[in-house]
Backbone as CSV, one residue per row, in Angstrom:
resi,resn,N_x,N_y,N_z,CA_x,CA_y,CA_z,C_x,C_y,C_z
1,MET,-55.680,-66.083,-2.506,-55.495,-66.556,-3.871,-56.617,-66.046,-4.748
2,SER,-56.314,-65.791,-5.999,-57.322,-65.341,-6.948,-58.393,-66.397,-7.099
3,PRO,-59.710,-66.006,-7.158,-60.770,-66.982,-7.243,-60.717,-67.827,-8.492
4,GLU,-60.058,-67.352,-9.542,-59.978,-68.133,-10.775,-58.907,-69.216,-10.700
5,GLY,-58.051,-69.140,-9.607,-57.059,-70.189,-9.399,-56.068,-70.289,-10.517
6,ASP,-55.764,-71.529,-10.896,-54.697,-71.775,-11.856,-55.051,-71.372,-13.285
7,LEU,-56.326,-71.007,-13.564,-56.704,-70.583,-14.908,-56.167,-69.193,-15.214
8,VAL,-55.848,-68.428,-14.206,-55.310,-67.086,-14.391,-53.797,-67.188,-14.581
9,PRO,-53.240,-66.504,-15.588,-51.779,-66.525,-15.759,-51.082,-66.081,-14.490
10,PRO,-49.934,-66.657,-14.169,-49.251,-66.296,-12.925,-48.788,-64.847,-12.925
11,ALA,-48.721,-64.278,-11.718,-48.170,-62.930,-11.583,-46.670,-62.948,-11.820
12,LEU,-46.040,-64.042,-11.404,-44.590,-64.159,-11.558,-44.220,-65.621,-11.757
13,GLN,-43.331,-65.862,-12.716,-42.858,-67.222,-12.958,-41.362,-67.204,-13.235
14,ALA,-40.639,-68.007,-12.484,-39.187,-68.134,-12.656,-38.868,-69.585,-12.962
15,GLU,-38.046,-69.798,-13.997,-37.696,-71.156,-14.402,-36.192,-71.242,-14.644
16,GLY,-35.523,-72.055,-13.823,-34.102,-72.298,-14.005,-33.232,-71.067,-13.899
17,VAL,-33.612,-70.134,-13.039,-32.903,-68.857,-12.962,-31.549,-69.024,-12.268
18,VAL,-30.542,-68.400,-12.847,-29.175,-68.438,-12.334,-28.667,-67.012,-12.208
19,LYS,-27.925,-66.738,-11.133,-27.204,-65.486,-11.015,-25.784,-65.779,-10.562
20,GLN,-24.841,-65.459,-11.446,-23.422,-65.641,-11.173,-22.764,-64.277,-11.115
21,TYR,-22.217,-63.926,-9.961,-21.492,-62.667,-9.848,-20.067,-62.864,-10.359
22,PRO,-19.523,-61.882,-11.058,-18.145,-62.001,-11.560,-17.160,-62.268,-10.422
23,GLY,-16.370,-63.310,-10.578,-15.376,-63.648,-9.566,-15.952,-64.144,-8.261
24,GLY,-17.241,-64.544,-8.283,-17.917,-64.911,-7.045,-17.890,-66.376,-6.697
25,GLY,-17.196,-67.196,-7.482,-17.180,-68.623,-7.178,-18.502,-69.273,-7.543
26,ALA,-19.122,-69.964,-6.587,-20.400,-70.626,-6.839,-21.489,-69.587,-7.106
27,PRO,-22.458,-69.911,-7.973,-23.545,-68.965,-8.245,-24.311,-68.609,-6.978
28,ALA,-24.739,-67.353,-6.876,-25.570,-66.928,-5.751,-26.958,-67.538,-5.848
29,VAL,-27.437,-67.726,-7.081,-28.720,-68.376,-7.354,-28.494,-69.361,-8.477
30,GLU,-29.014,-70.571,-8.319,-28.781,-71.604,-9.327,-29.986,-72.534,-9.414
31,GLY,-30.641,-72.549,-10.579,-31.789,-73.417,-10.771,-32.996,-73.008,-9.952
32,PHE,-33.214,-71.700,-9.819,-34.331,-71.191,-9.010,-35.621,-71.278,-9.808
33,ASP,-36.615,-71.958,-9.246,-37.925,-72.123,-9.883,-39.009,-71.747,-8.890
34,VAL,-39.930,-70.884,-9.294,-41.058,-70.549,-8.442,-42.163,-69.931,-9.286
35,THR,-43.403,-70.144,-8.866,-44.557,-69.520,-9.509,-45.396,-68.832,-8.444
36,VAL,-45.711,-67.561,-8.676,-46.568,-66.796,-7.781,-47.860,-66.496,-8.526
37,ARG,-48.969,-66.951,-7.984,-50.265,-66.743,-8.628,-50.784,-65.340,-8.353
38,GLN,-51.588,-64.845,-9.250,-52.176,-63.525,-9.050,-53.076,-63.548,-7.819
39,GLY,-52.940,-62.531,-7.001,-53.747,-62.419,-5.796,-53.144,-63.082,-4.582
40,GLU,-51.996,-63.739,-4.725,-51.372,-64.409,-3.595,-50.560,-63.438,-2.738
41,LEU,-50.438,-63.788,-1.473,-49.444,-63.186,-0.601,-48.444,-64.305,-0.350
42,PHE,-47.349,-64.247,-1.077,-46.399,-65.356,-1.200,-45.152,-65.072,-0.375
43,GLY,-44.780,-66.004,0.482,-43.604,-65.833,1.330,-42.369,-66.462,0.717
44,LEU,-41.253,-65.763,0.809,-39.961,-66.278,0.354,-39.025,-66.295,1.551
45,LEU,-38.673,-67.504,1.999,-37.902,-67.680,3.229,-36.553,-68.304,2.939
46,GLY,-35.595,-67.991,3.788,-34.279,-68.595,3.668,-33.325,-67.984,4.661
47,PRO,-32.294,-68.717,5.074,-31.290,-68.155,5.979,-30.463,-67.087,5.285
48,ASN,-29.667,-66.353,6.042,-28.759,-65.377,5.444,-27.844,-66.072,4.438
49,GLY,-27.704,-65.455,3.267,-26.857,-66.027,2.229,-27.548,-67.039,1.345
50,ALA,-28.858,-67.239,1.545,-29.579,-68.227,0.733,-29.836,-67.740,-0.685
51,GLY,-29.763,-66.423,-0.904,-30.018,-65.873,-2.228,-31.298,-65.069,-2.338
52,LYS,-31.983,-64.818,-1.208,-33.261,-64.112,-1.252,-33.128,-62.709,-1.836
53,THR,-32.147,-61.956,-1.337,-31.986,-60.579,-1.810,-31.633,-60.550,-3.287
54,THR,-30.809,-61.489,-3.720,-30.465,-61.562,-5.144,-31.701,-61.865,-5.980
55,VAL,-32.530,-62.787,-5.511,-33.757,-63.141,-6.236,-34.692,-61.934,-6.323
56,ILE,-34.896,-61.243,-5.195,-35.761,-60.063,-5.200,-35.203,-58.996,-6.140
57,SER,-33.884,-58.831,-6.152,-33.259,-57.830,-7.030,-33.487,-58.181,-8.501
58,MET,-33.473,-59.464,-8.842,-33.761,-59.866,-10.217,-35.235,-59.698,-10.548
59,MET,-36.105,-60.059,-9.611,-37.544,-59.924,-9.842,-37.961,-58.476,-10.060
60,THR,-37.243,-57.556,-9.429,-37.578,-56.135,-9.546,-36.718,-55.419,-10.586
61,THR,-36.005,-56.165,-11.404,-35.204,-55.694,-12.547,-33.951,-54.937,-12.130
62,ILE,-33.591,-54.957,-10.841,-32.369,-54.274,-10.403,-31.143,-55.028,-10.893
63,LEU,-31.207,-56.363,-10.847,-30.139,-57.221,-11.354,-30.634,-58.003,-12.568
64,LYS,-29.725,-58.282,-13.480,-30.053,-59.084,-14.650,-29.684,-60.541,-14.386
65,PRO,-30.599,-61.484,-14.620,-30.255,-62.901,-14.439,-29.126,-63.319,-15.372
66,SER,-28.295,-64.246,-14.906,-27.234,-64.805,-15.750,-27.759,-65.912,-16.643
67,GLY,-28.893,-66.478,-16.255,-29.493,-67.555,-17.040,-30.890,-67.829,-16.567
68,GLY,-31.635,-68.617,-17.360,-33.014,-68.940,-17.025,-33.987,-67.889,-17.520
69,GLU,-35.251,-68.058,-17.156,-36.317,-67.163,-17.607,-37.122,-66.681,-16.410
70,MET,-37.464,-65.395,-16.435,-38.356,-64.825,-15.430,-39.394,-63.968,-16.153
71,HIS,-40.669,-64.242,-15.870,-41.767,-63.455,-16.433,-42.600,-62.873,-15.298
72,LEU,-42.976,-61.633,-15.465,-43.737,-60.933,-14.453,-44.905,-60.218,-15.113
73,LEU,-46.124,-60.614,-14.723,-47.346,-60.006,-15.259,-47.365,-60.029,-16.782
74,GLY,-46.845,-61.121,-17.347,-46.850,-61.296,-18.795,-45.658,-60.705,-19.508
75,PHE,-44.789,-60.000,-18.798,-43.604,-59.392,-19.396,-42.363,-60.205,-19.041
76,ARG,-41.412,-60.246,-19.960,-40.175,-60.983,-19.717,-39.135,-60.075,-19.080
77,ILE,-38.657,-60.484,-17.911,-37.611,-59.723,-17.244,-36.328,-59.802,-18.064
78,GLY,-35.778,-58.633,-18.351,-34.586,-58.556,-19.181,-34.852,-57.897,-20.509
79,SER,-36.104,-58.020,-21.008,-36.432,-57.390,-22.288,-37.614,-56.429,-22.188
80,ASP,-38.431,-56.558,-21.130,-39.599,-55.685,-20.959,-39.536,-54.947,-19.621
81,ASN,-38.338,-54.586,-19.193,-38.175,-54.011,-17.851,-38.925,-52.701,-17.659
82,HIS,-39.017,-51.892,-18.705,-39.721,-50.609,-18.574,-41.194,-50.837,-18.259
83,SER,-41.807,-51.782,-18.926,-43.216,-52.104,-18.665,-43.392,-52.703,-17.281
84,ILE,-42.443,-53.540,-16.857,-42.514,-54.175,-15.541,-42.462,-53.136,-14.433
85,LYS,-41.579,-52.160,-14.571,-41.398,-51.166,-13.506,-42.666,-50.358,-13.250
86,LYS,-43.527,-50.237,-14.248,-44.784,-49.510,-14.077,-45.780,-50.295,-13.228
87,CYS,-45.573,-51.608,-13.128,-46.560,-52.490,-12.510,-46.192,-52.940,-11.108
88,ILE,-44.967,-52.667,-10.672,-44.490,-53.220,-9.412,-44.175,-52.128,-8.399
89,GLY,-44.170,-52.527,-7.140,-43.713,-51.672,-6.057,-42.715,-52.441,-5.218
90,LEU,-41.848,-51.714,-4.537,-40.822,-52.336,-3.707,-40.740,-51.618,-2.365
91,VAL,-40.832,-52.405,-1.293,-40.595,-51.901,0.054,-39.304,-52.557,0.527
92,PRO,-38.180,-51.853,0.449,-36.884,-52.465,0.758,-36.647,-52.615,2.248
93,GLN,-35.676,-53.453,2.582,-35.312,-53.646,3.980,-34.736,-52.367,4.578
94,GLU,-33.921,-51.671,3.812,-33.378,-50.399,4.283,-34.440,-49.304,4.143
95,ILE,-34.422,-48.346,5.059,-35.361,-47.228,4.982,-34.985,-46.355,3.789
96,ALA,-35.835,-46.301,2.786,-35.538,-45.580,1.545,-36.267,-44.235,1.531
97,LEU,-35.950,-43.397,2.497,-36.611,-42.105,2.652,-35.574,-41.003,2.835
98,PHE,-35.951,-39.792,2.480,-35.105,-38.630,2.694,-35.379,-38.088,4.091
99,GLN,-34.381,-38.186,4.959,-34.566,-37.891,6.370,-34.895,-36.430,6.645
100,GLU,-34.373,-35.518,5.827,-34.584,-34.090,6.077,-35.829,-33.547,5.390
101,MET,-36.582,-34.425,4.746,-37.843,-34.031,4.125,-39.002,-34.540,4.961
102,THR,-40.150,-33.899,4.841,-41.337,-34.367,5.549,-41.900,-35.612,4.865
103,ALA,-42.849,-36.250,5.519,-43.504,-37.409,4.919,-44.196,-37.024,3.621
104,GLN,-44.896,-35.906,3.624,-45.585,-35.458,2.413,-44.597,-35.170,1.290
105,GLU,-43.480,-34.541,1.615,-42.470,-34.231,0.601,-41.866,-35.513,0.029
106,ASN,-41.617,-36.491,0.897,-41.118,-37.774,0.412,-42.110,-38.416,-0.556
107,LEU,-43.360,-38.461,-0.176,-44.357,-39.106,-1.027,-44.574,-38.315,-2.316
108,TRP,-44.473,-37.007,-2.243,-44.587,-36.188,-3.463,-43.448,-36.526,-4.421
109,PHE,-42.230,-36.629,-3.879,-41.063,-36.957,-4.701,-41.241,-38.321,-5.379
110,PHE,-41.597,-39.353,-4.599,-41.745,-40.687,-5.178,-42.944,-40.752,-6.126
111,GLY,-43.990,-40.011,-5.796,-45.151,-39.985,-6.688,-44.817,-39.423,-8.055
112,ARG,-43.996,-38.377,-8.087,-43.580,-37.806,-9.370,-42.738,-38.806,-10.154
113,LEU,-41.893,-39.568,-9.460,-41.116,-40.606,-10.141,-42.029,-41.651,-10.772
114,TYR,-43.140,-41.946,-10.104,-44.094,-42.930,-10.623,-44.967,-42.355,-11.741
115,GLY,-44.863,-41.048,-11.975,-45.659,-40.432,-13.036,-46.958,-39.819,-12.567
116,LEU,-47.149,-39.740,-11.250,-48.351,-39.116,-10.712,-48.140,-37.608,-10.616
117,SER,-49.226,-36.861,-10.660,-49.120,-35.407,-10.535,-50.474,-34.819,-10.173
118,GLY,-50.453,-33.542,-9.828,-51.679,-32.790,-9.607,-52.595,-33.364,-8.547
119,ALA,-53.899,-33.265,-8.832,-54.910,-33.681,-7.867,-54.805,-35.169,-7.539
120,ARG,-54.460,-35.990,-8.547,-54.348,-37.424,-8.305,-53.237,-37.725,-7.312
121,LEU,-52.106,-37.047,-7.446,-51.002,-37.266,-6.520,-51.366,-36.786,-5.125
122,ARG,-51.991,-35.632,-5.014,-52.400,-35.136,-3.699,-53.371,-36.103,-3.031
123,GLU,-54.266,-36.656,-3.817,-55.229,-37.623,-3.286,-54.537,-38.883,-2.783
124,ARG,-53.582,-39.390,-3.563,-52.886,-40.614,-3.168,-52.028,-40.373,-1.920
125,ILE,-51.398,-39.225,-1.821,-50.604,-38.915,-0.628,-51.500,-38.906,0.606
126,ALA,-52.650,-38.239,0.499,-53.574,-38.180,1.631,-54.078,-39.575,1.994
127,ASP,-54.420,-40.379,0.986,-54.931,-41.729,1.233,-53.876,-42.603,1.910
128,CYS,-52.630,-42.508,1.421,-51.566,-43.364,1.962,-51.196,-42.967,3.382
129,LEU,-51.154,-41.659,3.661,-50.860,-41.222,5.029,-51.953,-41.671,5.990
130,GLU,-53.197,-41.614,5.548,-54.298,-42.101,6.392,-54.201,-43.612,6.573
131,PHE,-53.848,-44.312,5.511,-53.760,-45.775,5.534,-52.758,-46.260,6.571
132,ILE,-51.644,-45.540,6.721,-50.597,-45.979,7.646,-50.632,-45.219,8.979
133,GLY,-51.681,-44.432,9.197,-51.845,-43.755,10.471,-50.916,-42.589,10.705
134,LEU,-50.546,-41.852,9.654,-49.618,-40.726,9.799,-50.190,-39.413,9.267
135,THR,-51.501,-39.328,9.153,-52.102,-38.107,8.618,-51.689,-36.886,9.419
136,ASP,-51.690,-36.994,10.747,-51.378,-35.837,11.584,-49.892,-35.582,11.730
137,ARG,-49.051,-36.423,11.087,-47.594,-36.237,11.151,-47.003,-36.022,9.762
138,GLY,-47.852,-35.747,8.786,-47.401,-35.632,7.412,-46.460,-34.475,7.153
139,ASN,-46.555,-33.415,7.944,-45.693,-32.246,7.759,-44.455,-32.283,8.647
140,GLN,-44.221,-33.423,9.274,-43.077,-33.574,10.162,-41.916,-34.225,9.414
141,LYS,-40.687,-33.771,9.670,-39.523,-34.348,9.008,-39.327,-35.796,9.435
142,VAL,-38.914,-36.617,8.497,-38.745,-38.043,8.748,-37.678,-38.295,9.819
143,ILE,-36.677,-37.423,9.898,-35.605,-37.621,10.873,-36.139,-37.624,12.304
144,THR,-37.309,-37.036,12.524,-37.901,-36.995,13.862,-38.789,-38.207,14.144
145,TYR,-38.996,-39.057,13.156,-39.896,-40.207,13.298,-39.250,-41.323,14.128
146,SER,-40.092,-42.111,14.776,-39.643,-43.347,15.406,-39.375,-44.393,14.321
147,GLY,-38.751,-45.506,14.718,-38.487,-46.568,13.756,-39.748,-47.122,13.143
148,GLY,-40.795,-47.285,13.952,-42.052,-47.807,13.430,-42.708,-46.867,12.438
149,MET,-42.645,-45.574,12.701,-43.222,-44.589,11.789,-42.493,-44.599,10.454
150,LYS,-41.158,-44.722,10.512,-40.384,-44.783,9.269,-40.746,-46.030,8.462
151,ARG,-40.907,-47.155,9.141,-41.290,-48.385,8.448,-42.652,-48.241,7.777
152,ARG,-43.572,-47.600,8.467,-44.908,-47.398,7.892,-44.854,-46.464,6.685
153,LEU,-44.035,-45.414,6.769,-43.897,-44.511,5.628,-43.177,-45.202,4.470
154,ASN,-42.227,-46.063,4.789,-41.557,-46.864,3.766,-42.577,-47.680,2.972
155,LEU,-43.554,-48.251,3.677,-44.635,-48.993,3.018,-45.477,-48.070,2.147
156,ALA,-45.818,-46.892,2.679,-46.632,-45.952,1.902,-45.958,-45.580,0.590
157,ALA,-44.639,-45.380,0.618,-43.917,-45.038,-0.608,-43.993,-46.169,-1.630
158,GLY,-44.044,-47.415,-1.153,-44.087,-48.550,-2.063,-45.442,-48.807,-2.692
159,ILE,-46.514,-48.320,-2.056,-47.868,-48.575,-2.570,-48.513,-47.322,-3.154
160,LEU,-47.793,-46.213,-3.160,-48.352,-44.930,-3.572,-48.994,-45.000,-4.953
161,HIS,-48.362,-45.730,-5.879,-48.839,-45.794,-7.262,-49.742,-47.000,-7.510
162,GLU,-50.177,-47.671,-6.433,-51.097,-48.814,-6.510,-50.576,-49.911,-7.443
163,PRO,-49.427,-50.491,-7.114,-48.844,-51.511,-7.990,-49.679,-52.789,-8.012
164,GLN,-49.569,-53.522,-9.119,-50.225,-54.821,-9.208,-49.489,-55.869,-8.382
165,LEU,-48.169,-55.736,-8.313,-47.337,-56.696,-7.593,-46.384,-55.932,-6.685
166,LEU,-46.436,-56.252,-5.392,-45.632,-55.547,-4.404,-44.610,-56.499,-3.793
167,PHE,-43.344,-56.085,-3.781,-42.270,-56.850,-3.165,-41.919,-56.202,-1.825
168,LEU,-41.845,-57.033,-0.779,-41.553,-56.540,0.560,-40.395,-57.339,1.132
169,ASP,-39.293,-56.641,1.419,-38.086,-57.287,1.924,-37.921,-56.943,3.404
170,GLU,-38.377,-57.841,4.265,-38.308,-57.663,5.719,-38.864,-56.300,6.144
171,PRO,-40.142,-56.042,5.852,-40.700,-54.704,6.093,-40.974,-54.364,7.549
172,THR,-40.832,-55.334,8.467,-41.133,-55.043,9.875,-39.919,-55.213,10.785
173,VAL,-38.726,-55.305,10.207,-37.541,-55.565,11.023,-37.252,-54.396,11.970
174,GLY,-37.008,-54.713,13.229,-36.537,-53.727,14.182,-37.549,-52.713,14.672
175,ILE,-38.855,-53.059,14.669,-39.850,-52.081,15.115,-40.689,-52.655,16.254
176,ASP,-41.470,-51.778,16.882,-42.289,-52.175,18.022,-43.465,-53.044,17.578
177,ALA,-44.034,-53.751,18.531,-45.105,-54.703,18.234,-46.330,-54.027,17.629
178,GLN,-46.638,-52.806,18.062,-47.833,-52.115,17.566,-47.690,-51.748,16.085
179,SER,-46.535,-51.171,15.715,-46.321,-50.826,14.306,-46.257,-52.077,13.444
180,ARG,-45.631,-53.121,13.972,-45.539,-54.380,13.244,-46.932,-54.957,12.986
181,ASN,-47.784,-54.928,14.001,-49.139,-55.429,13.848,-49.925,-54.602,12.839
182,LEU,-49.770,-53.272,12.887,-50.484,-52.415,11.936,-50.052,-52.700,10.515
183,ILE,-48.744,-52.851,10.293,-48.252,-53.134,8.944,-48.843,-54.445,8.430
184,MET,-48.863,-55.470,9.264,-49.416,-56.749,8.820,-50.908,-56.640,8.510
185,GLU,-51.646,-55.906,9.341,-53.071,-55.713,9.066,-53.282,-54.992,7.735
186,LYS,-52.463,-53.972,7.470,-52.612,-53.211,6.235,-52.236,-54.047,5.013
187,LEU,-51.224,-54.913,5.163,-50.870,-55.791,4.048,-52.003,-56.755,3.738
188,LEU,-52.652,-57.284,4.764,-53.791,-58.167,4.534,-54.931,-57.408,3.855
189,ASP,-55.158,-56.146,4.243,-56.180,-55.333,3.583,-55.870,-55.167,2.099
190,LEU,-54.615,-54.850,1.783,-54.222,-54.672,0.381,-54.373,-55.970,-0.399
191,ASN,-54.002,-57.086,0.214,-54.115,-58.372,-0.455,-55.577,-58.739,-0.706
192,ARG,-56.444,-58.451,0.250,-57.874,-58.726,0.064,-58.446,-57.911,-1.087
193,CYS,-57.844,-56.761,-1.345,-58.291,-55.909,-2.463,-57.668,-56.335,-3.789
194,GLY,-56.860,-57.400,-3.774,-56.349,-57.957,-5.019,-54.889,-57.750,-5.304
195,MET,-54.142,-57.057,-4.424,-52.731,-56.827,-4.683,-51.931,-58.097,-4.409
196,THR,-51.133,-58.521,-5.382,-50.244,-59.661,-5.223,-48.975,-59.217,-4.519
197,MET,-48.445,-60.074,-3.623,-47.261,-59.692,-2.858,-46.274,-60.841,-2.763
198,VAL,-44.998,-60.476,-2.773,-43.910,-61.397,-2.464,-43.229,-60.847,-1.218
199,TYR,-43.174,-61.664,-0.175,-42.830,-61.196,1.168,-41.665,-61.991,1.727
200,THR,-40.590,-61.318,2.121,-39.484,-61.999,2.789,-39.379,-61.509,4.227
201,THR,-39.091,-62.429,5.126,-38.964,-62.099,6.535,-38.234,-63.223,7.252
202,HIS,-37.706,-62.918,8.440,-37.143,-63.936,9.317,-38.106,-64.269,10.456
203,TYR,-39.261,-63.592,10.476,-40.250,-63.834,11.525,-41.257,-64.879,11.041
204,MET,-41.116,-66.106,11.522,-41.961,-67.196,11.035,-43.436,-66.997,11.376
205,GLU,-43.708,-66.342,12.510,-45.109,-66.116,12.873,-45.786,-65.165,11.893
206,GLU,-45.019,-64.253,11.290,-45.589,-63.382,10.265,-46.008,-64.196,9.046
207,VAL,-45.162,-65.124,8.656,-45.455,-65.962,7.485,-46.722,-66.768,7.725
208,GLU,-46.840,-67.369,8.907,-48.018,-68.185,9.200,-49.283,-67.333,9.235
209,ARG,-49.146,-66.076,9.643,-50.309,-65.189,9.702,-50.684,-64.645,8.322
210,LEU,-49.705,-64.352,7.497,-49.956,-63.620,6.263,-50.031,-64.472,5.008
211,CYS,-49.148,-65.449,4.864,-48.880,-66.047,3.552,-49.737,-67.286,3.280
212,CYS,-50.309,-67.313,2.084,-51.064,-68.505,1.684,-50.136,-69.589,1.150
213,ARG,-49.011,-69.210,0.587,-47.999,-70.177,0.158,-46.624,-69.594,0.428
214,VAL,-45.654,-70.485,0.603,-44.286,-70.049,0.842,-43.326,-70.931,0.059
215,ALA,-42.163,-70.377,-0.234,-41.040,-71.136,-0.782,-39.874,-70.957,0.175
216,ILE,-39.284,-72.073,0.581,-38.081,-72.039,1.415,-36.894,-72.286,0.503
217,MET,-35.920,-71.383,0.544,-34.755,-71.543,-0.311,-33.476,-71.593,0.504
218,ASP,-32.498,-72.270,-0.055,-31.178,-72.338,0.547,-30.178,-72.611,-0.555
219,ARG,-29.010,-71.993,-0.442,-27.946,-72.145,-1.425,-28.441,-71.885,-2.853
220,GLY,-29.303,-70.868,-2.974,-29.733,-70.416,-4.288,-30.836,-71.213,-4.942
221,ARG,-31.418,-72.200,-4.226,-32.463,-73.038,-4.801,-33.671,-73.105,-3.863
222,VAL,-34.831,-73.408,-4.439,-36.019,-73.676,-3.642,-35.951,-75.120,-3.165
223,ILE,-36.043,-75.309,-1.845,-35.965,-76.659,-1.287,-37.283,-77.115,-0.681
224,GLY,-38.290,-76.255,-0.684,-39.612,-76.619,-0.205,-40.612,-75.567,-0.614
225,GLU,-41.819,-75.979,-0.982,-42.840,-75.018,-1.428,-44.222,-75.565,-1.120
226,GLY,-45.113,-74.701,-0.660,-46.486,-75.084,-0.353,-47.069,-74.125,0.660
227,SER,-48.256,-74.420,1.161,-48.813,-73.603,2.224,-48.048,-73.892,3.508
228,PRO,-48.002,-72.941,4.437,-47.297,-73.198,5.696,-47.771,-74.473,6.384
229,ARG,-49.086,-74.694,6.421,-49.607,-75.879,7.087,-49.207,-77.151,6.357
230,GLU,-49.261,-77.133,5.032,-48.843,-78.312,4.265,-47.388,-78.665,4.541
231,LEU,-46.528,-77.672,4.533,-45.108,-77.923,4.752,-44.849,-78.447,6.167
232,ILE,-45.528,-77.866,7.141,-45.365,-78.323,8.525,-45.794,-79.780,8.664
233,ASN,-46.932,-80.107,8.078,-47.439,-81.481,8.164,-46.529,-82.459,7.428
234,GLN,-46.077,-82.075,6.238,-45.208,-82.958,5.455,-43.894,-83.231,6.185
235,GLY,-43.405,-82.229,6.905,-42.143,-82.387,7.613,-42.275,-83.025,8.976
236,GLY,-43.530,-83.290,9.399,-43.748,-83.873,10.707,-43.298,-82.972,11.835
237,CYS,-43.451,-81.644,11.635,-42.977,-80.674,12.622,-44.151,-80.019,13.343
238,MET,-43.839,-79.320,14.415,-44.863,-78.651,15.212,-45.093,-77.208,14.766
239,SER,-44.108,-76.627,14.094,-44.211,-75.221,13.704,-43.392,-74.984,12.446
240,LEU,-43.618,-73.821,11.808,-42.851,-73.471,10.629,-41.387,-73.229,10.982
241,GLU,-41.129,-72.666,12.154,-39.747,-72.442,12.578,-38.998,-73.763,12.729
242,GLU,-39.658,-74.763,13.325,-39.030,-76.078,13.479,-38.740,-76.696,12.112
243,LEU,-39.700,-76.574,11.198,-39.495,-77.101,9.849,-38.346,-76.383,9.159
244,PHE,-38.316,-75.057,9.277,-37.276,-74.257,8.633,-35.896,-74.705,9.094
245,LEU,-35.728,-74.890,10.388,-34.433,-75.312,10.923,-34.092,-76.740,10.503
246,SER,-35.098,-77.599,10.393,-34.825,-78.974,9.966,-34.385,-79.031,8.512
247,MET,-34.851,-78.085,7.686,-34.522,-78.080,6.264,-33.225,-77.339,5.967
248,THR,-32.964,-76.278,6.719,-31.782,-75.445,6.423,-30.643,-75.640,7.404
249,GLY,-30.903,-76.347,8.517,-29.873,-76.592,9.492,-29.758,-75.495,10.526
250,LYS,-29.012,-75.773,11.588,-28.865,-74.824,12.684,-27.519,-74.110,12.658
251,ARG,-26.729,-74.371,11.645,-25.433,-73.708,11.545,-25.617,-72.209,11.334
252,LEU,-24.855,-71.404,12.069,-24.955,-69.955,11.932,-24.531,-69.522,10.549
253,ARG,-25.248,-68.533,9.973,-24.980,-68.077,8.613,-24.425,-66.670,8.549
254,ASP,-24.203,-66.020,9.681,-23.703,-64.643,9.611,-22.550,-64.446,10.587
C-alpha cells in the first residue's frame, strides 16, 4: 500500500457499475463497487461467470459500462479513455503474442504501439527480457517456447511501457511451478517499486502470497472485501479457499 494511505487519490474507483449485454437477460455486472488504492496489489476473485472478465474489460476501456461511474488515475472511464490507455497495462489470460515472431520482435511491435522508439525502446526490450529471464532466448520464435516462457513474455509485453496500473487476468494459469514462482516474485518486485496492480486468479495461495487486499465477487457484485487475513478471520475459516467456497458455494459453475 502507498505510504500516504487514504490521503492519496485512489488508482481506481468504481461506484454502482452495471454492464448489461443486449439480449443477455440479467446484467453481467450489477451494482459493482470497489476502490483500489495507489500502490496496492489488489486481488479480484470470483467463480466462473461471476463477472470478473467483464469488470476487467470495463476497467481497461475494452467494454463501455451500461451504468455507474468508473474513474482510473483521475480519469473517467468512458470519456477519457485515450488518456487512460497511456497509463495502464494488461496481461490477458490468453497468450497475446505472435507465434511466428521472436520475443524481441514481439516486444518491438508492442513497444511501437505504446509510442516507444529508438534507443529507449531497445533499452526497455533488453530490460524486460532480463527481468523475465529470457535474455538468451530473445531471438527465438515464440512458437518454440514452453508454456512458462510464453507466460513470462506475456508479462513482459504488459509492462514494457512501465504502466502506472497493471491488470493481470490469471497470468500463471497452466504453467510449471518454477515459472509460476518467478512471475509472482517479479510482480512483487514491480509492486515494491510502486506499480499498482489488479490481479485475478483461481489460485488462492497466490492471493494470500501477493495481495494486500481482495474483493470477492459473485453474480456481478462484490460480496466481500478486505485483506485476506481479515476476511478469513471474519468468516471463521481456516483458509481463503474455505472462505471463498463458503461465500460462493460449491455448485459447479462451468
